Structures are given as structure tokens and as C-alpha cells.
C-alpha positions as CSV (number, residue, x, y, z in Angstrom):
1,M,-29.0,23.5,-19.9
2,S,-26.5,25.9,-18.3
3,K,-27.1,26.2,-15.1
4,L,-27.9,22.0,-14.9
5,K,-23.7,21.4,-16.4
6,A,-23.6,24.3,-13.6
7,H,-24.5,21.7,-10.7
8,L,-23.3,18.6,-12.7
9,D,-19.5,20.5,-13.1
10,N,-20.6,21.9,-9.3
11,I,-20.6,18.1,-7.8
12,A,-18.4,16.7,-10.1
13,L,-20.1,14.2,-11.5
14,S,-17.4,12.9,-13.6
15,H,-15.9,11.5,-9.9
16,S,-18.2,8.9,-9.3
17,V,-15.5,6.9,-11.4
18,F,-14.2,6.6,-7.8
19,A,-17.0,5.8,-5.3
20,L,-19.7,3.9,-7.4
21,P,-17.9,1.3,-9.2
22,F,-16.4,0.1,-5.2
23,A,-20.3,0.3,-4.5
24,Y,-21.0,-2.0,-7.6
25,M,-18.6,-4.9,-6.2
26,G,-19.8,-4.4,-2.9
27,A,-23.2,-5.6,-4.4
28,F,-21.8,-8.2,-6.7
29,L,-19.7,-9.4,-4.2
30,A,-22.9,-9.3,-1.7
31,A,-24.9,-11.7,-4.1
32,G,-21.9,-13.6,-5.2
33,S,-23.4,-13.1,-9.1
34,I,-25.6,-10.7,-10.4
35,P,-27.8,-8.8,-8.4
36,G,-31.0,-7.9,-9.0
37,G,-32.0,-5.5,-11.1
38,H,-34.2,-3.7,-7.9
39,D,-31.1,-3.9,-5.6
40,L,-29.1,-2.3,-8.5
41,V,-30.9,1.0,-9.6
42,W,-31.6,1.3,-5.5
43,I,-28.0,1.1,-4.9
44,T,-27.1,3.6,-7.2
45,L,-30.2,6.4,-6.8
46,A,-28.4,6.5,-3.2
47,M,-24.9,6.3,-4.0
48,V,-26.1,9.3,-6.4
49,G,-28.1,11.1,-3.2
50,A,-25.2,10.8,-0.8
51,R,-22.7,11.8,-3.1
52,S,-24.1,14.6,-4.7
53,A,-25.0,15.8,-1.0
54,A,-21.5,15.0,0.1
55,L,-20.1,17.9,-2.9
56,A,-22.0,20.1,-2.6
57,L,-22.2,20.5,0.8
58,N,-18.0,20.6,0.8
59,N,-18.2,23.0,-1.7
60,L,-20.3,24.8,0.4
61,I,-18.8,24.6,3.8
62,D,-15.2,25.5,1.9
63,L,-16.5,28.4,-0.3
64,K,-14.3,31.2,1.5
65,Y,-10.8,29.2,1.1
66,D,-12.2,28.0,-3.0
67,K,-12.1,32.0,-3.7
68,L,-8.4,32.6,-2.5
69,H,-7.2,29.6,-4.4
70,P,-5.8,30.0,-7.3
71,R,-6.5,26.8,-9.2
72,F,-10.3,26.8,-8.0
73,T,-11.2,30.2,-10.1
74,K,-13.7,28.2,-13.0
75,R,-15.1,26.1,-9.9
76,P,-19.1,27.5,-10.0
77,M,-19.8,28.4,-7.1
78,V,-16.5,30.3,-7.3
79,T,-17.7,32.2,-10.1
80,G,-21.6,32.3,-9.0
81,T,-22.5,30.1,-11.6
82,V,-23.7,28.5,-8.9
83,K,-25.5,30.6,-6.1
84,P,-25.3,29.2,-2.2
85,R,-28.9,29.0,-2.5
86,E,-29.3,27.1,-4.5
87,A,-26.2,24.1,-3.9
88,A,-28.2,23.9,0.1
89,L,-31.0,23.1,-1.8
90,L,-29.4,20.7,-4.2
91,I,-28.4,19.9,-0.1
92,V,-31.5,19.0,1.0
93,F,-33.0,17.3,-2.2
94,S,-30.0,15.0,-3.2
95,L,-30.5,14.1,1.0
96,A,-34.1,13.3,0.5
97,L,-33.4,11.1,-2.6
98,F,-30.6,9.2,-0.1
99,F,-33.1,8.4,2.5
100,A,-35.7,7.4,-0.3
101,A,-33.4,4.8,-1.5
102,T,-32.4,3.3,1.2
103,A,-35.6,2.5,2.0
104,Q,-35.9,0.6,-0.4
105,L,-33.0,-2.0,0.1
106,Q,-32.4,-4.5,3.3
107,P,-34.2,-2.9,6.8
108,L,-30.4,-2.9,8.0
109,C,-29.3,0.4,6.0
110,L,-31.7,2.7,7.1
111,K,-31.3,1.9,10.8
112,L,-27.3,2.3,9.7
113,W,-27.4,5.3,8.0
114,P,-26.4,7.8,10.0
115,L,-22.8,6.7,10.0
116,A,-23.2,6.6,6.4
117,L,-23.7,10.8,6.2
118,I,-21.3,11.1,9.4
119,P,-17.8,11.0,7.7
120,L,-19.3,13.2,4.4
121,V,-20.7,15.7,7.4
122,I,-17.2,16.4,9.6
123,Y,-15.2,15.7,5.8
124,P,-15.5,19.8,4.8
125,Y,-14.2,20.7,8.4
126,M,-11.3,18.1,8.9
127,K,-8.8,21.0,7.4
128,R,-9.6,23.4,9.5
129,F,-8.1,21.3,12.9
130,S,-6.6,18.3,11.9
131,W,-4.2,16.3,9.6
132,T,-6.1,13.1,9.5
133,C,-8.6,15.2,7.2
134,H,-7.3,12.1,4.5
135,L,-8.6,9.9,6.1
136,V,-11.9,10.9,6.6
137,L,-12.1,11.5,3.3
138,G,-11.4,7.8,3.0
139,L,-14.0,6.4,5.6
140,A,-16.1,8.4,3.8
141,L,-15.8,6.6,0.1
142,A,-15.2,3.2,2.6
143,V,-19.0,3.4,3.1
144,A,-19.8,2.6,-0.7
145,P,-19.0,-1.0,-1.2
146,V,-20.1,-1.8,2.9
147,G,-23.4,-0.3,2.4
148,A,-24.0,-1.9,-1.1
149,W,-23.1,-5.2,0.9
150,I,-25.4,-4.2,3.2
151,G,-28.3,-3.4,1.0
152,V,-28.2,-6.8,-0.7
153,K,-27.3,-8.9,1.9
154,G,-28.6,-7.4,5.0
155,D,-25.6,-8.1,7.3
156,I,-22.3,-7.6,7.7
157,S,-19.4,-9.8,7.4
158,L,-14.7,-9.4,7.7
159,A,-14.7,-9.3,4.1
160,V,-16.5,-6.4,3.1
161,L,-15.0,-4.7,6.1
162,L,-11.8,-5.6,5.2
163,L,-13.1,-4.3,1.6
164,G,-14.1,-0.9,2.9
165,L,-10.7,-0.6,4.8
166,A,-9.0,-1.3,1.0
167,V,-11.0,1.6,-0.5
168,G,-10.8,4.1,2.4
169,V,-6.9,3.4,2.4
170,W,-6.7,4.2,-1.2
171,I,-8.6,6.8,-1.6
172,A,-7.1,8.5,1.4
173,G,-3.7,7.9,0.2
174,F,-4.2,9.4,-3.5
175,D,-6.2,12.2,-1.9
176,V,-2.5,12.9,0.6
177,I,-0.6,12.7,-3.1
178,Y,-3.6,15.4,-3.9
179,G,-3.0,17.5,-1.2
180,C,0.9,17.9,-1.8
181,Q,0.3,20.6,-4.7
182,D,-1.6,22.7,-1.2
183,V,1.3,22.8,1.1
184,A,1.7,26.8,0.9
185,F,-1.5,27.7,0.1
186,D,-2.8,25.3,3.6
187,K,-0.2,27.2,5.9
188,T,-0.7,30.7,4.6
189,N,-4.5,29.7,6.3
190,G,-4.2,27.6,8.7
191,L,-5.1,25.1,7.2
192,H,-3.8,21.2,7.8
193,S,-3.2,18.2,5.6
194,M,-0.3,15.3,6.0
195,P,2.0,17.2,4.0
196,V,1.5,20.2,5.7
197,R,2.1,17.7,9.2
198,F,4.4,15.6,7.5
199,G,6.6,17.0,4.5
200,V,5.4,16.2,0.9
201,R,8.4,14.1,1.5
202,G,6.9,12.1,4.8
203,A,3.6,12.5,3.3
204,L,4.6,10.4,0.1
205,R,6.0,7.7,2.0
206,L,2.3,7.8,4.1
207,S,0.7,7.4,0.4
208,R,3.0,4.5,-0.4
209,L,2.3,2.7,2.8
210,M,-1.6,3.3,2.5
211,H,-1.4,2.4,-1.1
212,V,0.7,-1.2,-0.2
213,I,-2.3,-2.1,2.6
214,S,-5.1,-1.1,-0.3
215,I,-3.6,-3.8,-2.2
216,A,-3.6,-6.0,0.6
217,G,-7.1,-5.5,1.6
218,F,-8.3,-6.0,-1.8
219,T,-6.1,-9.4,-1.9
220,F,-7.4,-10.9,1.5
221,V,-11.3,-10.1,0.1
222,G,-10.9,-12.7,-2.4
223,I,-9.0,-15.1,0.0
224,L,-12.0,-14.5,3.0
225,L,-15.1,-14.7,-0.6
226,G,-13.0,-17.4,-2.3
227,L,-12.8,-16.1,-5.6
228,H,-11.5,-17.2,-8.9
229,F,-8.3,-16.7,-9.6
230,I,-8.7,-13.8,-12.3
231,Y,-10.0,-11.4,-10.0
232,Y,-6.1,-11.2,-8.7
233,I,-5.2,-10.2,-12.6
234,G,-7.3,-6.6,-11.3
235,V,-6.0,-6.5,-8.3
236,M,-2.5,-7.0,-9.9
237,L,-3.4,-4.5,-12.7
238,A,-4.5,-2.0,-9.7
239,A,-1.9,-2.7,-7.9
240,M,0.2,-1.5,-11.4
241,V,-1.7,1.6,-11.8
242,L,-1.0,3.1,-8.3
243,I,3.0,1.9,-8.3
244,Y,3.2,4.3,-11.9
245,Q,1.5,7.3,-10.1
246,H,3.7,7.0,-7.5
247,T,6.9,6.9,-9.6
248,I,6.0,9.8,-11.9
249,V,5.9,12.2,-8.6
250,S,8.4,13.5,-6.0
251,P,8.4,15.6,-3.4
252,E,10.6,18.0,-6.1
253,N,7.9,17.5,-8.7
254,L,4.9,17.6,-8.6
255,S,3.9,18.4,-12.1
256,E,1.9,15.2,-13.2
257,V,-0.2,15.7,-10.5
258,T,-3.0,17.2,-12.8
259,Q,-6.5,16.7,-13.4
260,R,-5.9,13.6,-16.1
261,Y,-3.5,12.2,-13.1
262,F,-6.6,12.4,-11.2
263,M,-9.1,11.0,-13.4
264,R,-5.8,8.0,-14.1
265,N,-6.6,7.1,-10.1
266,G,-10.3,6.1,-11.0
267,L,-8.7,2.9,-12.9
268,V,-8.2,1.0,-9.9
269,S,-12.0,1.3,-8.7
270,I,-13.0,0.4,-12.5
271,L,-10.0,-2.7,-12.9
272,L,-11.4,-4.5,-9.5
273,F,-15.1,-4.4,-10.4
274,I,-14.6,-5.5,-13.9
275,F,-12.0,-8.6,-12.7
276,T,-15.0,-9.2,-10.0
277,I,-17.6,-9.5,-12.5
278,I,-15.5,-11.9,-14.4
279,A,-14.9,-14.6,-11.2
280,L,-18.4,-14.1,-10.1
281,V,-20.1,-14.8,-13.7
């Protein structure tokens, strides 16, 4: 059980709250109501497989940096609780699960699987050479609602692409805030980020801009799909969460950027998913 817990900690299972509700949101919007159980099960398994592979791969690739980072001393791979070989085996198993689940959904999913995995694979390397790393992370999560929509409906529409954009800039903007803590470490180790490139103050401005774009994107999704006004209550509540998150951080004080701050952002995806369900049913 301790080994299982270590692997679950290594892939940060609790952080599924960021992408999984948006995947379900894409599925519900594609169906226009409650999707079939078959689709929901395979979408869930595809998400679990892709996300587990991505997190394990990220921790494996970044291990040499994580061992130096004072905030990551308790990570399972840093402590040795999870060995690199074990992480590699988990990645292979997770990818196999992803492929198997994708094959059970609409045929277009199987044709487009490389587009889903490419950002997951290249993201761990991005901080080594570009401050756009946050945007690649956003692209990786944007795949969740788009992929789920395709899995249910078998096509691509402007509305779901806009939903993917909104999700992508939401997570990218939040990742910029989180990265503001690591400016000194990143500079020392030759790593790149928006806070390193533009300074903490400039990075926080860019984060606010991305979150404005995100809320606008969620709003236009509702307009394009003709969603019930209840959906917009969810968008408004999500905006309030983001506004609050921005009010408690500043270039002079990043002390609030804690694990609690990190998890609180999950309210955005949860609120939007809940109000999407209410609007559809």
C-alpha cells in the first residue's frame, strides 16, 4: 500500500481536479445532455492514462532539478520511494491504457492521438530553452475538453476549440503565478519562465491578461452553443475565484502561493462543469 501511495503521490492524483472536469464538460457539451455511460467510462480511462503518463514523465525528466529544489524534497522520486525504472514502467502502462481507451471512442480520436500526446511529451523540456513553457502546459490541458468532445461527437467545432483555448490560457496563467516562486532557482539553474523573462511584476500582469481571455472564452462558448443563462452564473463564479486569487498575491508578497492556493484553482473547473450540467439538463 505504501508503494501504491507513493506512485499516486508521484502523479499527483488529486490534481486531476484541474483537467478531468473540463474533459467531462467537453463530453456533456458535445452530447447536448448527459453522454452515454460507454463514452464517459472510456473518456475517463483515456484521461487517467494520458495524465498519469504525463506527470510520471515530467517527474522523471525533471528529477535532476527536483533533487536540488528545496520545495520538492518530499517528492517520491526525490526521496527514492519511487525508482526511475518503476516510473518508466508506469509511463508505458499508462500510455497503453490511453491508446486502448482512445480506440473505443470515435474514430477521429485515434487519428488525432499524436496531437494529444505531443505537448505532454515536450512540456518537461520547455523550461530548458523557452519562457513559453507555461503556454505548452496550457496546450496540454486544452486537449482534455477538445478530446472528450471528439470522443463523443466525432468532429471539431469552433465552440470546442474556443473552450480548449479558454482552458489552456486559464492553466497557463495560473502556472505563471506558481512559477513566480521559483525565479531565483530558475535563474541559478539556467531555466526559463515568464517570471524570469519579464520579472515577477510583468509575469503577474500577463497572468491577469490570460485569465481575462479565459473568462471571455468561456463566455463565448456559451453564446456559440446557445447555453441556458445558468451556465453564465458558473462563468461569473469562476471569474470571482480568479479575481480573488489575483488579489492575494503581489510581486512583494507571494506567501499565499501555497498548496492550498494551488488546489483552490480547481474550483474554476468544478464550478464551470457543475453549471454546465445544470444548464444542459
